[in-house]
Backbone of each chain as nested JSON, in Angstrom:
{
  "chains": [
    {"id": "A", "residues": [
      {"number": 1, "name": "MET", "atoms": {"N": [165.994, 135.052, -71.519], "CA": [164.966, 133.786, -70.545], "C": [166.532, 133.517, -69.64]}},
      {"number": 2, "name": "GLU", "atoms": {"N": [165.976, 133.548, -67.931], "CA": [166.873, 133.62, -67.126], "C": [166.872, 132.107, -66.902]}},
      {"number": 3, "name": "LYS", "atoms": {"N": [167.8, 131.57, -66.449], "CA": [167.886, 129.966, -66.391], "C": [168.035, 129.982, -64.6]}},
      {"number": 4, "name": "SER", "atoms": {"N": [166.997, 128.942, -64.87], "CA": [167.286, 128.765, -63.489], "C": [167.781, 127.743, -61.984]}},
      {"number": 5, "name": "ILE", "atoms": {"N": [168.718, 128.118, -61.289], "CA": [169.609, 127.85, -60.66], "C": [168.995, 126.285, -60.328]}},
      {"number": 6, "name": "THR", "atoms": {"N": [170.167, 125.359, -60.791], "CA": [169.641, 124.223, -60.24], "C": [169.942, 123.773, -58.691]}},
      {"number": 7, "name": "ILE", "atoms": {"N": [169.448, 122.504, -58.083], "CA": [169.818, 121.721, -56.886], "C": [171.088, 121.48, -56.683]}},
      {"number": 8, "name": "GLU", "atoms": {"N": [171.303, 121.308, -57.803], "CA": [173.345, 120.623, -57.576], "C": [173.81, 122.306, -57.245]}},
      {"number": 9, "name": "GLU", "atoms": {"N": [173.539, 122.83, -58.075], "CA": [173.902, 124.698, -58.218], "C": [173.864, 125.473, -56.389]}},
      {"number": 10, "name": "ARG", "atoms": {"N": [172.865, 124.593, -56.569], "CA": [172.58, 125.631, -55.043], "C": [173.558, 124.993, -53.63]}},
      {"number": 11, "name": "PHE", "atoms": {"N": [173.271, 123.846, -54.084], "CA": [174.111, 123.007, -52.712], "C": [175.804, 123.25, -52.831]}},
      {"number": 12, "name": "GLY", "atoms": {"N": [176.101, 123.324, -54.032], "CA": [177.484, 123.65, -54.196], "C": [177.884, 125.238, -53.57]}},
      {"number": 13, "name": "MET", "atoms": {"N": [176.476, 126.052, -54.021], "CA": [176.969, 127.341, -53.344], "C": [177.721, 127.691, -51.859]}},
      {"number": 14, "name": "ARG", "atoms": {"N": [176.326, 126.43, -51.16], "CA": [176.257, 126.481, -50.013], "C": [177.537, 126.767, -49.532]}},
      {"number": 15, "name": "ILE", "atoms": {"N": [178.144, 125.091, -49.991], "CA": [179.308, 124.157, -49.768], "C": [180.28, 125.201, -49.231]}},
      {"number": 16, "name": "ARG", "atoms": {"N": [180.396, 125.698, -50.599], "CA": [181.482, 126.657, -50.805], "C": [181.756, 127.871, -49.451]}},
      {"number": 17, "name": "GLU", "atoms": {"N": [180.639, 128.271, -49.551], "CA": [179.515, 128.81, -48.573], "C": [180.765, 128.625, -47.081]}},
      {"number": 18, "name": "LEU", "atoms": {"N": [179.826, 127.907, -46.754], "CA": [180.645, 127.457, -45.443], "C": [182.098, 126.994, -45.314]}},
      {"number": 19, "name": "ARG", "atoms": {"N": [182.482, 126.666, -46.657], "CA": [183.906, 126.297, -46.7], "C": [185.054, 127.631, -46.043]}},
      {"number": 20, "name": "ASN", "atoms": {"N": [184.14, 128.855, -47.018], "CA": [185.058, 130.029, -46.558], "C": [185.273, 130.615, -45.637]}},
      {"number": 21, "name": "LEU", "atoms": {"N": [183.956, 130.347, -44.949], "CA": [183.404, 131.062, -43.212], "C": [184.206, 130.928, -42.774]}},
      {"number": 22, "name": "GLN", "atoms": {"N": [184.785, 129.215, -43.205], "CA": [185.585, 128.451, -42.197], "C": [187.337, 128.725, -42.512]}},
      {"number": 23, "name": "HIS", "atoms": {"N": [187.51, 130.021, -43.633], "CA": [188.96, 128.889, -44.552], "C": [189.508, 127.955, -43.998]}},
      {"number": 24, "name": "MET", "atoms": {"N": [188.895, 127.922, -44.911], "CA": [188.876, 126.142, -44.797], "C": [189.622, 125.907, -46.574]}},
      {"number": 25, "name": "SER", "atoms": {"N": [190.432, 125.587, -47.266], "CA": [190.851, 125.429, -48.228], "C": [190.019, 124.375, -48.906]}},
      {"number": 26, "name": "GLN", "atoms": {"N": [189.627, 123.736, -49.889], "CA": [189.336, 122.822, -50.94], "C": [190.013, 120.991, -50.319]}},
      {"number": 27, "name": "GLU", "atoms": {"N": [190.752, 121.156, -50.497], "CA": [192.099, 120.153, -49.764], "C": [191.26, 119.641, -48.765]}},
      {"number": 28, "name": "GLU", "atoms": {"N": [191.532, 120.99, -47.7], "CA": [191.229, 120.763, -45.86], "C": [189.893, 119.769, -46.18]}},
      {"number": 29, "name": "LEU", "atoms": {"N": [189.173, 120.544, -47.143], "CA": [187.512, 120.238, -46.192], "C": [187.484, 118.567, -46.788]}},
      {"number": 30, "name": "ALA", "atoms": {"N": [188.007, 118.636, -48.073], "CA": [187.872, 116.884, -49.273], "C": [188.415, 115.851, -47.701]}},
      {"number": 31, "name": "PHE", "atoms": {"N": [189.747, 116.083, -47.535], "CA": [190.314, 115.778, -46.332], "C": [189.593, 115.502, -45.44]}},
      {"number": 32, "name": "ARG", "atoms": {"N": [188.89, 116.538, -44.822], "CA": [188.184, 115.925, -43.436], "C": [186.761, 115.274, -43.474]}},
      {"number": 33, "name": "CYS", "atoms": {"N": [186.463, 115.044, -45.096], "CA": [185.414, 114.667, -45.27], "C": [185.608, 113.565, -45.701]}},
      {"number": 34, "name": "GLN", "atoms": {"N": [186.657, 113.096, -46.14], "CA": [187.184, 111.865, -47.098], "C": [186.702, 111.783, -48.172]}},
      {"number": 35, "name": "LEU", "atoms": {"N": [187.374, 112.581, -48.397], "CA": [186.174, 112.815, -49.846], "C": [187.586, 113.036, -51.215]}},
      {"number": 36, "name": "SER", "atoms": {"N": [187.792, 112.772, -52.397], "CA": [188.796, 113.544, -52.968], "C": [188.641, 114.804, -53.024]}},
      {"number": 37, "name": "LYS", "atoms": {"N": [189.873, 115.739, -53.431], "CA": [190.006, 116.774, -53.709], "C": [188.875, 117.23, -54.926]}},
      {"number": 38, "name": "ASN", "atoms": {"N": [189.713, 116.118, -55.632], "CA": [188.511, 116.465, -57.414], "C": [187.057, 116.966, -56.682]}},
      {"number": 39, "name": "TYR", "atoms": {"N": [186.44, 115.752, -56.491], "CA": [185.293, 115.46, -56.505], "C": [184.83, 116.93, -55.164]}},
      {"number": 40, "name": "VAL", "atoms": {"N": [185.171, 117.566, -54.69], "CA": [185.022, 119.002, -53.223], "C": [184.753, 119.329, -54.703]}},
      {"number": 41, "name": "SER", "atoms": {"N": [185.307, 119.664, -55.465], "CA": [185.587, 121.05, -56.774], "C": [184.07, 120.805, -57.201]}},
      {"number": 42, "name": "ASP", "atoms": {"N": [184.199, 119.106, -57.995], "CA": [182.908, 119.436, -58.599], "C": [181.619, 119.636, -57.765]}},
      {"number": 43, "name": "VAL", "atoms": {"N": [181.723, 119.45, -56.345], "CA": [180.486, 119.362, -55.995], "C": [180.374, 120.945, -55.84]}},
      {"number": 44, "name": "GLU", "atoms": {"N": [181.152, 121.415, -55.599], "CA": [181.036, 122.914, -55.36], "C": [180.83, 123.628, -56.946]}},
      {"number": 45, "name": "ARG", "atoms": {"N": [180.927, 123.479, -57.932], "CA": [180.564, 123.691, -59.141], "C": [179.317, 123.603, -59.338]}},
      {"number": 46, "name": "GLY", "atoms": {"N": [178.571, 122.69, -58.393], "CA": [177.193, 121.808, -59.226], "C": [177.099, 120.661, -59.905]}},
      {"number": 47, "name": "ARG", "atoms": {"N": [178.056, 120.489, -60.216], "CA": [178.717, 119.695, -61.061], "C": [178.264, 118.179, -60.8]}},
      {"number": 48, "name": "ARG", "atoms": {"N": [177.649, 117.682, -59.499], "CA": [177.815, 116.551, -58.941], "C": [176.26, 115.817, -58.392]}},
      {"number": 49, "name": "ASN", "atoms": {"N": [175.424, 115.041, -58.534], "CA": [173.819, 114.858, -58.308], "C": [174.46, 114.617, -56.815]}},
      {"number": 50, "name": "VAL", "atoms": {"N": [174.777, 114.883, -55.526], "CA": [175.023, 114.117, -54.544], "C": [174.472, 113.278, -53.833]}},
      {"number": 51, "name": "SER", "atoms": {"N": [174.713, 112.541, -53.264], "CA": [173.657, 111.678, -52.372], "C": [174.044, 111.628, -51.312]}},
      {"number": 52, "name": "LEU", "atoms": {"N": [172.699, 111.74, -50.319], "CA": [172.341, 110.966, -48.975], "C": [173.969, 111.014, -48.183]}},
      {"number": 53, "name": "LYS", "atoms": {"N": [174.802, 110.221, -48.362], "CA": [176.242, 109.985, -47.667], "C": [176.894, 110.406, -48.038]}},
      {"number": 54, "name": "ALA", "atoms": {"N": [177.031, 111.126, -49.605], "CA": [178.015, 111.951, -49.203], "C": [177.505, 113.703, -48.585]}},
      {"number": 55, "name": "ILE", "atoms": {"N": [176.174, 113.812, -48.782], "CA": [175.51, 114.84, -47.47], "C": [176.404, 114.492, -46.227]}},
      {"number": 56, "name": "GLU", "atoms": {"N": [176.401, 113.984, -45.999], "CA": [176.52, 113.706, -44.435], "C": [178.171, 114.148, -44.208]}},
      {"number": 57, "name": "LYS", "atoms": {"N": [178.107, 113.25, -45.407], "CA": [180.279, 113.884, -44.993], "C": [180.124, 114.759, -45.033]}},
      {"number": 58, "name": "PHE", "atoms": {"N": [179.816, 115.901, -45.97], "CA": [180.271, 117.165, -45.995], "C": [179.75, 118.072, -44.397]}},
      {"number": 59, "name": "ALA", "atoms": {"N": [178.532, 117.814, -44.115], "CA": [178.246, 117.93, -42.954], "C": [179.007, 118.084, -41.706]}},
      {"number": 60, "name": "HIS", "atoms": {"N": [179.671, 116.194, -42.145], "CA": [180.754, 116.332, -41.023], "C": [182.35, 117.158, -41.425]}},
      {"number": 61, "name": "GLY", "atoms": {"N": [182.414, 116.963, -42.471], "CA": [183.635, 117.622, -42.834], "C": [183.769, 119.53, -42.148]}},
      {"number": 62, "name": "LEU", "atoms": {"N": [182.424, 119.712, -42.19], "CA": [182.066, 121.54, -41.894], "C": [181.691, 121.893, -40.647]}},
      {"number": 63, "name": "ASN", "atoms": {"N": [181.377, 120.751, -39.931], "CA": [180.937, 120.407, -38.66], "C": [179.942, 121.202, -38.577]}},
      {"number": 64, "name": "VAL", "atoms": {"N": [178.587, 120.829, -39.419], "CA": [177.326, 121.778, -39.153], "C": [176.607, 120.607, -38.851]}},
      {"number": 65, "name": "ASN", "atoms": {"N": [175.486, 120.768, -38.302], "CA": [174.505, 119.913, -38.647], "C": [173.681, 120.112, -40.357]}},
      {"number": 66, "name": "LEU", "atoms": {"N": [173.518, 118.696, -40.82], "CA": [172.881, 118.622, -41.971], "C": [172.124, 119.681, -42.445]}},
      {"number": 67, "name": "ILE", "atoms": {"N": [170.909, 120.37, -41.622], "CA": [170.02, 120.892, -41.928], "C": [171.055, 121.601, -42.476]}},
      {"number": 68, "name": "GLU", "atoms": {"N": [172.112, 122.795, -41.89], "CA": [172.51, 123.852, -41.781], "C": [172.652, 123.778, -44.025]}},
      {"number": 69, "name": "LEU", "atoms": {"N": [173.105, 122.509, -44.415], "CA": [173.406, 122.276, -45.933], "C": [172.632, 122.811, -46.576]}},
      {"number": 70, "name": "PHE", "atoms": {"N": [171.072, 123.364, -46.345], "CA": [170.2, 123.151, -46.999], "C": [169.665, 124.276, -46.096]}},
      {"number": 71, "name": "ARG", "atoms": {"N": [169.93, 125.485, -45.213], "CA": [169.597, 126.661, -45.12], "C": [170.205, 128.063, -46.616]}},
      {"number": 72, "name": "TYR", "atoms": {"N": [169.495, 128.116, -47.743], "CA": [169.647, 129.074, -48.445], "C": [168.984, 129.0, -49.583]}}
    ]},
    {"id": "B", "residues": [
      {"number": 1, "name": "MET", "atoms": {"N": [175.065, 96.376, -27.616], "CA": [174.792, 97.682, -28.271], "C": [173.869, 97.984, -29.451]}},
      {"number": 2, "name": "GLU", "atoms": {"N": [173.816, 99.493, -29.669], "CA": [173.01, 99.454, -29.891], "C": [173.649, 100.362, -31.535]}},
      {"number": 3, "name": "LYS", "atoms": {"N": [172.667, 99.736, -32.467], "CA": [173.452, 100.384, -33.532], "C": [172.489, 101.158, -34.187]}},
      {"number": 4, "name": "SER", "atoms": {"N": [173.441, 102.476, -34.312], "CA": [172.428, 103.786, -34.229], "C": [172.202, 104.038, -36.466]}},
      {"number": 5, "name": "ILE", "atoms": {"N": [171.19, 104.209, -35.872], "CA": [170.514, 104.939, -37.211], "C": [171.272, 105.513, -38.863]}},
      {"number": 6, "name": "THR", "atoms": {"N": [171.386, 105.401, -39.696], "CA": [171.472, 105.308, -40.944], "C": [171.532, 107.227, -41.058]}},
      {"number": 7, "name": "ILE", "atoms": {"N": [171.85, 107.196, -42.517], "CA": [170.934, 109.411, -42.849], "C": [169.865, 107.914, -43.741]}},
      {"number": 8, "name": "GLU", "atoms": {"N": [170.311, 107.088, -44.412], "CA": [168.721, 106.155, -45.099], "C": [168.351, 106.55, -44.4]}},
      {"number": 9, "name": "GLU", "atoms": {"N": [167.908, 105.621, -43.306], "CA": [166.65, 105.431, -42.047], "C": [165.835, 106.548, -42.188]}},
      {"number": 10, "name": "ARG", "atoms": {"N": [166.91, 107.482, -41.614], "CA": [166.255, 108.817, -40.474], "C": [165.942, 109.801, -41.809]}},
      {"number": 11, "name": "PHE", "atoms": {"N": [166.004, 109.774, -43.236], "CA": [165.191, 109.955, -44.329], "C": [163.811, 109.449, -44.769]}},
      {"number": 12, "name": "GLY", "atoms": {"N": [164.321, 108.226, -44.837], "CA": [163.341, 107.633, -44.693], "C": [162.168, 107.349, -44.277]}},
      {"number": 13, "name": "MET", "atoms": {"N": [162.34, 107.288, -42.988], "CA": [161.572, 107.544, -41.82], "C": [160.83, 109.594, -42.121]}},
      {"number": 14, "name": "ARG", "atoms": {"N": [160.832, 110.163, -41.879], "CA": [160.888, 111.716, -42.562], "C": [159.794, 111.277, -44.063]}},
      {"number": 15, "name": "ILE", "atoms": {"N": [160.428, 111.159, -44.381], "CA": [159.716, 111.153, -45.703], "C": [158.131, 110.147, -45.535]}},
      {"number": 16, "name": "ARG", "atoms": {"N": [158.112, 109.043, -45.056], "CA": [156.597, 108.523, -44.636], "C": [156.395, 108.905, -43.593]}},
      {"number": 17, "name": "GLU", "atoms": {"N": [156.874, 109.747, -42.927], "CA": [156.403, 110.955, -41.956], "C": [155.203, 111.89, -42.398]}},
      {"number": 18, "name": "LEU", "atoms": {"N": [156.202, 112.821, -43.088], "CA": [155.241, 113.688, -43.939], "C": [155.014, 113.269, -44.701]}},
      {"number": 19, "name": "ARG", "atoms": {"N": [154.736, 112.227, -45.588], "CA": [153.514, 110.993, -46.578], "C": [152.091, 111.209, -45.946]}},
      {"number": 20, "name": "ASN", "atoms": {"N": [152.349, 110.154, -44.034], "CA": [151.561, 110.071, -43.482], "C": [150.169, 111.731, -43.251]}},
      {"number": 21, "name": "LEU", "atoms": {"N": [151.554, 112.209, -42.535], "CA": [150.875, 113.722, -41.872], "C": [149.708, 114.058, -43.706]}},
      {"number": 22, "name": "GLN", "atoms": {"N": [150.197, 113.86, -44.823], "CA": [148.897, 114.944, -45.597], "C": [148.467, 113.145, -45.969]}},
      {"number": 23, "name": "HIS", "atoms": {"N": [148.262, 112.214, -45.265], "CA": [147.184, 111.088, -45.428], "C": [147.193, 110.603, -47.372]}},
      {"number": 24, "name": "MET", "atoms": {"N": [148.175, 110.629, -47.355], "CA": [148.69, 110.194, -48.926], "C": [149.248, 109.206, -48.944]}},
      {"number": 25, "name": "SER", "atoms": {"N": [148.939, 108.066, -49.811], "CA": [149.839, 106.789, -50.509], "C": [151.009, 106.734, -50.793]}},
      {"number": 26, "name": "GLN", "atoms": {"N": [151.763, 105.477, -51.06], "CA": [153.125, 105.538, -51.323], "C": [152.913, 106.088, -53.064]}},
      {"number": 27, "name": "GLU", "atoms": {"N": [152.245, 105.041, -53.536], "CA": [151.636, 105.269, -55.019], "C": [151.187, 106.976, -55.529]}},
      {"number": 28, "name": "GLU", "atoms": {"N": [150.44, 107.432, -54.54], "CA": [149.945, 109.052, -54.58], "C": [151.331, 109.762, -54.873]}},
      {"number": 29, "name": "LEU", "atoms": {"N": [152.454, 109.521, -53.649], "CA": [153.653, 110.502, -53.594], "C": [154.342, 109.57, -54.653]}},
      {"number": 30, "name": "ALA", "atoms": {"N": [154.418, 108.667, -55.647], "CA": [155.424, 108.038, -56.391], "C": [155.171, 108.62, -57.646]}},
      {"number": 31, "name": "PHE", "atoms": {"N": [153.524, 108.987, -58.027], "CA": [152.681, 109.784, -58.922], "C": [153.59, 110.986, -58.835]}},
      {"number": 32, "name": "ARG", "atoms": {"N": [152.869, 111.924, -57.849], "CA": [153.799, 112.96, -57.852], "C": [155.205, 113.121, -58.188]}},
      {"number": 33, "name": "CYS", "atoms": {"N": [155.85, 112.471, -57.552], "CA": [157.256, 112.918, -57.474], "C": [158.15, 112.32, -58.818]}},
      {"number": 34, "name": "GLN", "atoms": {"N": [156.742, 111.546, -59.824], "CA": [157.251, 111.064, -60.475], "C": [158.394, 109.702, -60.55]}},
      {"number": 35, "name": "LEU", "atoms": {"N": [158.477, 108.89, -59.497], "CA": [159.189, 108.314, -59.0], "C": [158.636, 107.335, -59.248]}},
      {"number": 36, "name": "SER", "atoms": {"N": [158.984, 105.979, -59.108], "CA": [158.645, 104.604, -59.391], "C": [157.942, 104.187, -57.753]}},
      {"number": 37, "name": "LYS", "atoms": {"N": [156.479, 103.574, -57.547], "CA": [156.176, 103.043, -56.756], "C": [157.216, 102.517, -55.215]}},
      {"number": 38, "name": "ASN", "atoms": {"N": [158.112, 101.363, -56.46], "CA": [159.413, 100.253, -55.978], "C": [160.165, 101.231, -54.819]}},
      {"number": 39, "name": "TYR", "atoms": {"N": [160.777, 102.799, -55.545], "CA": [161.471, 103.286, -55.121], "C": [161.158, 103.901, -54.298]}},
      {"number": 40, "name": "VAL", "atoms": {"N": [160.063, 104.703, -54.282], "CA": [159.205, 105.312, -52.561], "C": [159.475, 103.879, -51.942]}},
      {"number": 41, "name": "SER", "atoms": {"N": [159.269, 103.039, -51.832], "CA": [158.963, 101.996, -50.542], "C": [160.276, 101.954, -50.166]}},
      {"number": 42, "name": "ASP", "atoms": {"N": [161.296, 101.62, -50.725], "CA": [162.907, 101.328, -50.476], "C": [163.418, 102.606, -50.207]}},
      {"number": 43, "name": "VAL", "atoms": {"N": [163.114, 103.734, -50.403], "CA": [163.907, 104.655, -50.267], "C": [163.046, 105.332, -47.783]}},
      {"number": 44, "name": "GLU", "atoms": {"N": [161.624, 104.694, -48.062], "CA": [160.971, 104.806, -47.288], "C": [161.506, 103.23, -45.745]}},
      {"number": 45, "name": "ARG", "atoms": {"N": [162.297, 103.002, -46.661], "CA": [162.819, 101.875, -45.318], "C": [164.28, 102.037, -45.179]}},
      {"number": 46, "name": "GLY", "atoms": {"N": [164.727, 103.403, -45.85], "CA": [165.96, 102.961, -45.818], "C": [166.926, 102.628, -46.346]}},
      {"number": 47, "name": "ARG", "atoms": {"N": [166.606, 102.153, -47.746], "CA": [167.46, 101.269, -48.596], "C": [168.048, 102.517, -49.758]}},
      {"number": 48, "name": "ARG", "atoms": {"N": [168.052, 103.722, -50.111], "CA": [168.588, 104.07, -50.706], "C": [169.113, 105.201, -50.409]}},
      {"number": 49, "name": "ASN", "atoms": {"N": [169.989, 105.518, -51.388], "CA": [171.456, 106.554, -51.119], "C": [170.678, 107.64, -51.646]}},
      {"number": 50, "name": "VAL", "atoms": {"N": [169.413, 108.291, -51.653], "CA": [168.823, 108.941, -52.26], "C": [170.099, 110.658, -53.027]}},
      {"number": 51, "name": "SER", "atoms": {"N": [169.753, 110.664, -53.781], "CA": [170.753, 112.181, -54.587], "C": [169.968, 113.516, -54.3]}},
      {"number": 52, "name": "LEU", "atoms": {"N": [170.787, 114.35, -54.886], "CA": [169.779, 115.89, -54.607], "C": [168.39, 116.184, -55.382]}},
      {"number": 53, "name": "LYS", "atoms": {"N": [168.765, 115.379, -56.806], "CA": [168.036, 115.55, -57.438], "C": [166.442, 114.926, -57.445]}},
      {"number": 54, "name": "ALA", "atoms": {"N": [166.554, 113.354, -56.257], "CA": [165.23, 113.311, -55.796], "C": [165.095, 113.573, -54.727]}},
      {"number": 55, "name": "ILE", "atoms": {"N": [165.921, 114.003, -54.057], "CA": [165.735, 114.844, -52.226], "C": [164.418, 116.087, -53.292]}},
      {"number": 56, "name": "GLU", "atoms": {"N": [165.477, 116.778, -54.223], "CA": [163.759, 117.7, -54.983], "C": [162.566, 117.445, -55.4]}},
      {"number": 57, "name": "LYS", "atoms": {"N": [162.71, 115.888, -55.715], "CA": [160.933, 115.559, -56.255], "C": [160.575, 115.138, -55.294]}},
      {"number": 58, "name": "PHE", "atoms": {"N": [161.34, 114.634, -54.142], "CA": [160.236, 114.178, -52.822], "C": [159.617, 115.689, -51.827]}},
      {"number": 59, "name": "ALA", "atoms": {"N": [160.661, 116.15, -52.067], "CA": [160.451, 118.305, -51.108], "C": [158.959, 118.533, -52.619]}},
      {"number": 60, "name": "HIS", "atoms": {"N": [158.631, 118.608, -54.012], "CA": [157.968, 118.713, -54.926], "C": [156.927, 118.054, -54.371]}},
      {"number": 61, "name": "GLY", "atoms": {"N": [156.905, 116.255, -54.625], "CA": [155.604, 115.752, -54.155], "C": [154.869, 116.274, -52.944]}},
      {"number": 62, "name": "LEU", "atoms": {"N": [155.939, 116.241, -52.251], "CA": [155.716, 116.496, -50.387], "C": [155.045, 118.062, -50.389]}},
      {"number": 63, "name": "ASN", "atoms": {"N": [155.139, 118.518, -51.688], "CA": [154.94, 120.093, -51.148], "C": [155.253, 121.092, -50.092]}},
      {"number": 64, "name": "VAL", "atoms": {"N": [156.342, 120.485, -49.495], "CA": [157.15, 121.233, -48.879], "C": [158.586, 121.747, -49.746]}},
      {"number": 65, "name": "ASN", "atoms": {"N": [159.328, 122.297, -48.541], "CA": [160.525, 123.008, -48.587], "C": [161.431, 122.048, -48.518]}},
      {"number": 66, "name": "LEU", "atoms": {"N": [162.192, 121.74, -49.072], "CA": [163.511, 121.293, -48.979], "C": [163.893, 120.896, -47.764]}},
      {"number": 67, "name": "ILE", "atoms": {"N": [164.269, 121.475, -47.272], "CA": [165.111, 121.345, -45.619], "C": [163.927, 121.246, -44.23]}},
      {"number": 68, "name": "GLU", "atoms": {"N": [162.279, 121.219, -44.651], "CA": [161.61, 120.416, -44.054], "C": [161.798, 118.872, -43.718]}},
      {"number": 69, "name": "LEU", "atoms": {"N": [162.798, 118.111, -45.057], "CA": [162.864, 117.315, -45.094], "C": [163.942, 116.484, -44.082]}},
      {"number": 70, "name": "PHE", "atoms": {"N": [164.293, 117.827, -43.719], "CA": [166.348, 117.433, -42.967], "C": [165.114, 117.882, -41.568]}},
      {"number": 71, "name": "ARG", "atoms": {"N": [164.402, 118.45, -40.915], "CA": [164.38, 118.802, -40.08], "C": [163.4, 117.406, -39.316]}},
      {"number": 72, "name": "TYR", "atoms": {"N": [164.659, 116.842, -38.804], "CA": [163.868, 115.397, -38.029], "C": [165.438, 114.795, -36.831]}}
    ]}
  ]
}
Protein backbone atom coordinates (compact mmCIF):
# COMPACT_ATOMS: atom_id res chain seq x y z
CA MET A 1 0.00 0.00 0.00
CA GLU A 2 1.26 3.41 -0.92
CA LYS A 3 1.77 5.86 1.89
CA SER A 4 0.20 9.17 0.94
CA ILE A 5 2.36 12.22 1.21
CA THR A 6 1.69 14.58 4.13
CA ILE A 7 1.08 18.29 3.77
CA GLU A 8 4.37 18.94 5.57
CA GLU A 9 6.22 16.82 3.01
CA ARG A 10 4.52 18.51 0.06
CA PHE A 11 5.28 21.93 1.47
CA GLY A 12 8.90 21.00 2.12
CA MET A 13 9.35 19.68 -1.41
CA ARG A 14 7.96 22.93 -2.78
CA ILE A 15 10.30 25.04 -0.68
CA ARG A 16 13.27 22.96 -1.87
CA GLU A 17 12.10 23.21 -5.48
CA LEU A 18 11.77 27.00 -5.35
CA ARG A 19 15.09 27.33 -3.55
CA ASN A 20 16.88 25.16 -6.13
CA LEU A 21 15.31 27.11 -8.99
CA GLN A 22 17.02 30.16 -7.57
CA HIS A 23 20.34 28.36 -7.02
CA MET A 24 20.18 29.26 -3.37
CA SER A 25 21.77 27.24 -0.56
CA GLN A 26 19.77 26.26 2.53
CA GLU A 27 22.05 28.58 4.47
CA GLU A 28 21.25 31.52 2.21
CA LEU A 29 17.53 30.81 2.35
CA ALA A 30 17.69 30.55 6.15
CA PHE A 31 19.47 33.90 6.29
CA ARG A 32 16.93 35.57 4.00
CA CYS A 33 14.03 34.12 5.98
CA GLN A 34 15.58 34.91 9.35
CA LEU A 35 15.18 31.28 10.30
CA SER A 36 17.82 28.78 11.44
CA LYS A 37 19.47 26.51 8.89
CA ASN A 38 18.36 23.48 10.90
CA TYR A 39 14.76 24.64 10.78
CA VAL A 40 14.89 25.16 7.00
CA SER A 41 16.45 21.73 6.59
CA ASP A 42 13.72 20.15 8.74
CA VAL A 43 10.99 21.95 6.78
CA GLU A 44 12.38 20.73 3.45
CA ARG A 45 12.35 17.18 4.75
CA GLY A 46 8.70 17.52 5.74
CA ARG A 47 9.41 17.34 9.43
CA ARG A 48 7.82 20.60 10.53
CA ASN A 49 4.20 21.64 10.88
CA VAL A 50 4.98 25.15 9.61
CA SER A 51 2.80 28.04 10.79
CA LEU A 52 1.44 31.04 8.89
CA LYS A 53 4.16 33.37 10.22
CA ALA A 54 6.92 31.02 9.08
CA ILE A 55 5.16 30.43 5.74
CA GLU A 56 5.23 34.19 5.25
CA LYS A 57 8.95 34.23 6.00
CA PHE A 58 9.58 31.57 3.36
CA ALA A 59 7.60 33.55 0.78
CA HIS A 60 9.64 36.62 1.63
CA GLY A 61 12.96 34.76 1.59
CA LEU A 62 12.15 33.14 -1.76
CA ASN A 63 10.78 36.43 -3.10
CA VAL A 64 7.52 34.88 -4.26
CA ASN A 65 3.87 35.47 -3.46
CA LEU A 66 2.54 33.34 -0.66
CA ILE A 67 0.25 31.49 -3.06
CA GLU A 68 3.25 30.21 -5.04
CA LEU A 69 4.22 28.07 -2.07
CA PHE A 70 1.00 26.09 -2.53
CA ARG A 71 1.19 25.52 -6.28
CA TYR A 72 2.08 21.85 -6.37
CA MET B 1 -0.12 55.61 10.20
CA GLU B 2 -1.99 52.61 8.86
CA LYS B 3 -1.36 49.36 10.64
CA SER B 4 -0.72 46.72 8.01
CA ILE B 5 -2.80 43.60 8.23
CA THR B 6 -1.08 40.47 9.53
CA ILE B 7 -1.01 37.15 7.73
CA GLU B 8 -3.15 35.67 10.51
CA GLU B 9 -5.78 38.37 9.93
CA ARG B 10 -5.77 37.90 6.17
CA PHE B 11 -6.08 34.16 6.55
CA GLY B 12 -8.92 34.52 9.06
CA MET B 13 -10.82 36.88 6.77
CA ARG B 14 -10.47 34.41 3.95
CA ILE B 15 -11.78 31.54 6.05
CA ARG B 16 -14.77 33.62 7.12
CA GLU B 17 -15.41 34.68 3.52
CA LEU B 18 -15.37 31.11 2.22
CA ARG B 19 -17.52 29.92 5.11
CA ASN B 20 -20.10 32.67 4.53
CA LEU B 21 -20.18 31.93 0.80
CA GLN B 22 -21.30 28.44 1.75
CA HIS B 23 -23.82 29.67 4.32
CA MET B 24 -22.08 27.64 6.95
CA SER B 25 -22.05 28.44 10.67
CA GLN B 26 -18.77 28.52 12.64
CA GLU B 27 -20.10 25.51 14.49
CA GLU B 28 -20.67 23.56 11.31
CA LEU B 29 -17.26 24.48 9.96
CA ALA B 30 -15.64 23.46 13.24
CA PHE B 31 -17.43 20.12 13.06
CA ARG B 32 -16.37 19.53 9.46
CA CYS B 33 -12.77 20.48 10.24
CA GLN B 34 -12.66 18.48 13.45
CA LEU B 35 -11.57 21.61 15.27
CA SER B 36 -13.18 23.35 18.24
CA LYS B 37 -15.62 26.19 17.66
CA ASN B 38 -13.46 28.48 19.79
CA TYR B 39 -10.44 27.74 17.67
CA VAL B 40 -12.32 28.48 14.43
CA SER B 41 -13.60 31.71 15.97
CA ASP B 42 -10.07 32.72 17.00
CA VAL B 43 -8.70 31.91 13.55
CA GLU B 44 -11.35 34.04 11.83
CA ARG B 45 -10.41 36.94 14.08
CA GLY B 46 -6.77 36.59 13.10
CA ARG B 47 -5.69 35.46 16.53
CA ARG B 48 -4.05 32.18 15.63
CA ASN B 49 -0.79 31.38 13.90
CA VAL B 50 -2.37 28.45 12.06
CA SER B 51 -0.13 25.52 11.07
CA LEU B 52 -0.04 23.45 7.89
CA LYS B 53 -2.03 20.60 9.44
CA ALA B 54 -4.81 22.95 10.55
CA ILE B 55 -4.72 24.76 7.18
CA GLU B 56 -5.32 21.38 5.56
CA LYS B 57 -8.28 20.78 7.88
CA PHE B 58 -9.82 24.11 6.87
CA ALA B 59 -9.43 23.27 3.18
CA HIS B 60 -11.09 19.93 3.81
CA GLY B 61 -13.91 21.43 5.91
CA LEU B 62 -14.57 24.11 3.32
CA ASN B 63 -14.27 21.58 0.51
CA VAL B 64 -11.78 23.70 -1.44
CA ASN B 65 -8.25 23.18 -2.66
CA LEU B 66 -5.60 24.37 -0.26
CA ILE B 67 -4.53 27.08 -2.67
CA GLU B 68 -7.98 28.70 -2.50
CA LEU B 69 -7.29 29.64 1.11
CA PHE B 70 -4.48 31.91 -0.10
CA ARG B 71 -6.32 33.67 -2.92
CA TYR B 72 -6.78 37.07 -1.38
